[in-house]
C-alpha atoms as one frame of an Amber mdcrd trajectory, in Angstrom:
protein
 114.151  46.621  21.444 113.234  44.804  24.618 114.959  42.024  26.531 117.881
  41.361  28.818 121.240  42.475  27.550 120.087  45.217  25.210 121.336  48.740
  25.756 118.063  50.537  25.108 116.377  52.066  28.124 112.826  52.333  26.863
 110.642  50.174  29.073 112.765  51.161  32.064 111.916  54.804  31.309 108.265
  53.915  31.944 109.010  51.691  34.958 111.130  54.452  36.548 108.085  56.697
  36.684 105.415  54.081  37.315 107.005  52.566  40.441 107.511  56.063  41.857
 103.860  56.937  41.207 104.841  59.748  38.853 102.745  60.823  35.870 104.002
  59.571  32.515 104.527  62.570  30.205 103.839  61.470  26.633 104.238  63.923
  23.755 101.252  64.426  21.490  98.076  62.397  21.729  99.725  59.147  22.821
  98.157  57.392  19.852 101.403  57.323  17.864 102.344  53.793  16.840 105.610
  52.005  17.447 106.926  48.452  17.163 108.775  46.723  19.966 110.854  43.604
  19.329 112.535  41.270  21.752 116.295  40.792  21.401 115.654  37.111  20.682
 113.904  38.247  17.476 116.928  40.292  16.474 119.243  37.353  17.096 117.005
  34.962  15.140 116.839  37.390  12.204 120.618  37.827  12.189 121.058  34.062
  12.287 118.722  33.602   9.325 120.536  36.326   7.376 123.882  34.584   7.958
 122.405  31.204   7.036 120.910  32.656   3.822 123.741  34.821   2.427 122.482
  34.709  -1.157 119.002  35.896  -0.153 120.148  38.471   2.380 123.244  39.923
   0.686 122.919  43.678   0.202 119.473  43.830   1.803 118.305  45.884   4.774
 115.895  44.272   7.218 113.866  45.926   9.964 113.764  43.807  13.077 110.475
  44.784  14.630 107.433  43.004  15.900 104.601  42.642  13.444 102.236  44.071
  16.070 102.135  47.787  16.749 101.393  49.462  20.054 100.525  53.072  20.825
 102.654  55.072  23.243  99.696  55.134  25.645  99.241  51.390  25.155 102.892
  50.758  25.959 102.607  52.838  29.136  99.528  50.828  30.156 101.273  47.511
  29.477 104.270  48.633  31.554 101.960  49.585  34.432 100.230  46.199  34.201
 103.599  44.420  34.230 104.566  46.395  37.332 101.191  45.872  39.003 100.831
  49.621  39.511  98.351  52.322  38.676  99.121  54.725  35.869  98.600  58.402
  35.186  99.391  59.608  31.668  99.826  63.292  30.875  99.936  64.398  27.232
 101.814  67.496  26.187 102.794  69.491  23.131 106.615  69.684  23.125 106.615
  73.013  21.253 104.122  74.603  23.641 106.101  73.345  26.626 109.401  74.414
  25.058 111.137  71.065  25.402 112.794  68.772  22.885 110.676  65.604  22.900
 113.712  63.612  21.713 115.408  64.385  25.022 112.317  63.963  27.177 110.831
  60.763  25.723 112.555  57.517  24.663 110.743  57.011  21.341 110.692  58.865
  18.067 107.361  60.284  17.052 105.445  57.946  14.707 107.683  54.923  14.296
 106.187  51.994  12.421 108.195  49.669  10.220 106.925  46.859   7.993 108.135
  43.308   8.597 106.961  41.704   5.361 110.402  41.919   3.712 112.019  39.950
   6.559 109.277  37.364   6.400 109.394  36.972   2.615 113.170  36.898   2.126
 114.299  35.140   5.307 111.200  33.273   6.409 111.510  35.086   9.744 108.683
  35.391  12.253 108.435  37.533  15.354 108.046  35.822  18.724 107.587  39.029
  20.704 104.750  38.818  23.228 104.870  42.326  24.625 102.727  41.848  27.762
 104.733  38.778  28.820 108.071  40.256  27.771 107.362  43.373  29.846 106.662
  41.208  32.901 110.080  39.602  32.372 111.709  43.023  32.007 110.019  44.317
  35.153 111.281  41.316  37.121 114.805  42.119  35.861 114.277  45.790  36.724
 113.386  44.925  40.318 116.120  42.276  40.639 118.841  44.864  39.957 117.282
  47.295  42.437 116.492  50.005  39.933 113.049  50.431  41.486 114.776  51.676
  44.669 117.441  53.795  42.992 117.275  57.546  43.543 116.468  59.329  40.296
 116.077  62.819  38.939 113.285  63.686  36.525 114.278  67.176  35.441 112.688
  67.097  31.977 109.510  65.562  33.393 109.367  68.201  36.108 109.619  70.998
  33.527 106.840  69.432  31.465 104.583  68.785  34.441 105.189  72.248  35.880
 104.254  73.880  32.572 101.031  71.836  32.572 100.404  72.667  36.239 100.423
  68.992  37.201 101.556  68.359  40.756 103.731  65.412  41.650 103.730  63.948
  45.129 107.189  63.201  46.473 107.766  59.495  47.061
C-alpha cells in the first residue's frame, strides 16, 4: 500500500537507505514480484463494495495494482523518485542467518490477481507507481525523515556478512 495516511512503511524503507547512500539489501535474486496499490485504490474499492452489497456480500477482494513490480524494480523506482543513485545487494537470508521478514518490508513472492475485483465490482486500479513514488518522496522530505538519524542494525549485519562496506554519511 502506498500513499499518504497509510501505516505501511515500505517505500520509506527504501528511501531511508537511498538518501543516505546506503546499499539496499534485498533477499534472494530481487526478481520476486509484488503488487503495490495506492490508498486511493483501496478507498475506491471499499466504496464500490458498499455501493454493491448484493455483489460484494461474503466476498474477499484483493486491493492491489494490476501491474507487478520486482523488488529490484521497486528499489530502482524509489531511487528515481528520490533523484539518487542506487546500489542493490542481494543476499540469502539463511546463509546470512537473518530473518528476512524482519530485515525487509515485503513478503517473498507476493502477487495477487485483481480480476475478481474488476469482474464483481467493476473496479479499476489507478496506481501509477513511478508518479506515486515521487509524491511519497516529496512527503518523506517534507516531514524531515530524510534528515532523521537512523539505525540500520539488520542491514549492517547483512552487509558485514557479505563483506560490503558502507561509508558513513
